[in-house]
C-alpha positions as CSV (number, residue, x, y, z in Angstrom):
1,M,186.1,63.7,72.3
2,E,189.9,63.5,73.2
3,I,192.1,62.7,70.3
4,D,195.4,61.3,71.2
5,K,198.5,63.2,69.7
6,L,200.5,60.0,68.9
7,H,198.9,57.3,66.6
8,Y,200.4,53.8,65.6
9,I,199.4,52.5,62.1
10,S,199.9,48.8,62.5
11,Q,202.2,47.2,60.1
12,A,203.3,43.5,60.1
13,P,207.1,43.3,60.6
14,E,209.7,40.9,58.7
15,E,209.2,38.7,61.7
16,G,205.8,38.5,63.3
17,S,202.6,40.0,62.6
18,H,200.3,43.0,63.1
19,L,199.3,41.8,66.7
20,T,202.7,41.1,67.7
21,A,203.7,44.6,66.2
22,I,200.8,46.1,68.3
23,E,201.5,44.4,71.8
24,K,205.2,45.5,71.6
25,V,204.2,49.3,70.9
26,L,201.4,48.7,73.8
27,K,204.1,47.4,76.2
28,A,206.2,50.6,75.3
29,G,203.4,53.0,76.6
30,L,201.3,53.9,73.2
31,K,197.7,54.5,73.8
32,W,196.3,54.8,70.3
33,V,196.3,51.9,67.9
34,Q,195.0,52.1,64.1
35,L,194.5,48.6,62.9
36,R,195.4,48.9,59.2
37,V,195.3,45.6,57.5
38,K,195.0,45.2,53.5
39,E,194.6,42.4,51.0
40,Q,193.1,40.1,53.4
41,P,189.5,38.6,53.5
42,E,187.1,40.7,56.0
43,A,187.0,37.3,58.2
44,A,190.6,37.4,58.8
45,V,190.6,41.4,59.6
46,L,187.8,40.7,61.9
47,S,189.5,38.0,63.7
48,I,192.9,40.3,64.2
49,A,190.6,43.1,65.2
50,L,189.1,41.1,67.8
51,A,192.5,40.1,69.1
52,A,193.8,43.7,68.9
53,N,191.1,45.1,70.9
54,K,191.6,42.5,73.6
55,L,195.3,43.6,73.6
56,C,194.3,47.3,73.8
57,K,192.0,46.9,76.6
58,V,194.7,45.2,78.8
59,Y,197.2,48.1,78.2
60,G,194.3,50.8,78.3
61,A,194.5,51.6,75.0
62,K,192.4,52.7,71.9
63,L,191.9,50.8,68.9
64,I,190.4,52.4,65.9
65,V,189.9,49.8,62.6
66,N,191.1,51.3,59.3
67,D,188.4,51.0,56.5
68,Y,185.8,48.7,57.8
69,P,182.9,50.2,60.0
70,E,181.4,46.8,60.3
71,I,184.4,45.4,61.5
72,A,184.8,48.2,64.1
73,L,181.3,47.4,65.5
74,K,181.7,43.7,65.7
75,S,185.2,44.0,67.4
76,D,183.9,46.7,69.8
77,A,186.8,49.0,68.5
78,W,186.8,52.4,69.9
79,G,186.3,53.9,66.5
80,V,187.1,53.6,62.6
81,H,189.3,55.4,60.2
82,L,187.8,56.0,56.8
83,G,189.6,56.9,53.6
84,L,188.4,59.4,51.0
85,D,186.6,56.3,49.1
86,D,185.6,54.3,52.2
87,M,181.8,54.5,53.5
88,P,180.7,58.1,54.0
89,V,181.4,59.4,57.6
90,A,177.5,59.8,57.8
91,E,176.6,56.2,57.3
92,A,179.4,54.9,59.5
93,R,177.8,57.2,61.8
94,A,174.6,55.9,61.6
95,L,176.0,52.3,62.0
96,L,178.4,52.8,64.9
97,G,176.3,55.4,66.9
98,K,177.4,58.9,68.1
99,D,179.8,57.5,70.9
100,K,182.4,55.7,68.5
101,C,185.2,57.8,67.3
102,I,185.2,58.4,63.5
103,G,188.4,59.5,61.7
104,G,188.7,60.7,58.0
105,T,191.8,61.1,55.5
106,A,192.3,64.4,53.8
107,N,195.0,65.7,51.2
108,T,193.4,68.8,50.3
109,F,192.0,71.9,52.1
110,T,188.5,70.8,50.1
111,D,189.0,67.2,51.8
112,I,189.5,69.1,55.3
113,L,186.4,71.0,54.7
114,R,184.3,68.0,53.7
115,R,185.3,66.1,56.8
116,V,184.3,68.9,59.2
117,E,180.9,69.2,57.3
118,E,180.6,65.4,57.6
119,G,181.3,65.2,61.2
120,A,184.6,63.4,61.7
121,D,186.1,63.4,65.0
122,Y,189.5,64.0,63.5
123,I,191.5,64.3,60.4
124,G,194.3,62.2,59.2
125,L,196.2,64.7,57.0
126,G,198.9,63.4,54.4
127,P,200.8,62.0,53.1
128,F,204.1,63.7,54.4
129,Q,206.1,62.0,51.9
130,F,206.5,58.5,50.1
131,T,205.4,55.7,52.2
132,A,205.8,51.8,51.1
133,T,203.1,51.0,53.6
134,K,200.2,52.6,51.0
135,K,199.6,52.0,47.5
136,N,197.8,54.4,45.4
137,L,199.3,57.3,47.2
138,S,197.6,60.8,47.1
139,P,200.1,64.0,46.2
140,L,202.5,64.3,48.8
141,L,202.4,67.2,51.2
142,G,206.0,67.8,52.3
143,L,206.6,70.2,55.2
144,E,205.3,73.4,53.1
145,G,202.0,71.5,52.3
146,Y,201.5,71.4,56.1
147,E,202.1,74.9,56.7
148,K,199.9,75.9,53.9
149,L,197.0,73.9,54.9
150,M,197.4,74.4,58.9
151,Q,197.5,78.2,58.0
152,Q,194.2,77.9,56.1
153,V,192.8,75.6,59.0
154,R,193.5,78.4,61.3
155,D,192.1,81.3,59.1
156,A,188.9,79.3,58.9
157,R,189.0,78.8,62.4
158,I,188.5,75.2,62.1
159,E,189.2,73.2,65.5
160,I,188.9,69.8,64.4
161,P,192.2,67.9,65.3
162,V,194.7,67.1,62.6
163,I,196.9,64.0,62.5
164,A,199.9,64.3,60.1
165,I,200.4,61.0,58.6
166,G,202.4,59.0,55.7
167,G,206.1,58.4,55.7
168,I,207.3,60.2,58.8
169,N,210.3,59.4,60.5
170,L,211.6,60.6,63.8
171,A,213.7,63.5,62.4
172,H,210.6,65.1,60.7
173,I,208.2,65.1,63.8
174,P,209.6,68.5,65.5
175,A,209.3,70.5,62.2
176,I,205.8,69.1,61.4
177,L,204.5,69.7,64.9
178,R,205.8,73.2,64.4
179,T,202.9,73.6,61.6
180,G,200.1,73.4,64.0
181,V,199.1,70.0,63.7
182,H,197.4,68.2,66.7
183,G,199.4,64.9,66.5
184,I,201.5,62.5,64.4
185,A,201.0,59.0,63.1
186,I,203.7,56.8,62.8
187,S,203.9,53.3,61.2
188,S,207.3,51.9,60.2
189,A,209.3,53.8,62.8
190,L,207.6,52.2,65.7
191,T,207.3,48.7,64.1
192,K,210.9,48.6,63.8
193,D,211.7,50.4,67.1
194,P,208.8,50.2,69.6
195,E,211.0,51.9,72.5
196,A,211.0,55.0,69.8
197,Y,207.5,55.8,71.4
198,R,209.1,57.6,74.5
199,F,211.3,59.8,72.1
200,I,208.4,60.5,70.3
201,R,206.0,61.2,73.1
202,T,208.4,63.5,74.6
203,S,208.8,65.3,71.1
204,I,205.0,65.7,71.0
205,T,204.8,66.8,74.7
206,N,207.5,69.3,74.6
207,P,207.9,70.4,70.9
208,N,210.2,73.2,71.5
């Protein structure tokens, strides 16, 4: 299963909604969107997911729904991303089937091993640094944390794609990529400036 190297984690801007932000990054060329809607009823999240998936299909992009496997199924999203305290990957796999993409959060090497054993398709590893978009943050990894963990991944010959996530700004991207991660997840930087997509994509495609 091909996992894109640049993920947009949706965020409602000061003026607009998740959908207006998503459409702007899609117009800029982004091909992977994770819909992350917090503190709203599931019916509202489903409504947003249905509309977001229609937008993604128009632009040839993939939609991942954060936290809600049932909503990923009902909205015909490409997959789901599960936090450490969300539904187990095996249970989500039974619900969604073998063809849907399932990503899983990790913060430690133990978490990485767990996600590999569970059969996740990719790992969202973080957070890099403090991010206001998420409550109850796991311990911050920083650049040294990524260097250590990615070395452990290589030593263990683990090949699952690892996506760096959590408080990542444009200036951080080259150094994080040099740790060996597969890709980067961005929220605020793209919400504020969707045209930054082109710079980020170039940085990921040509990290040196």
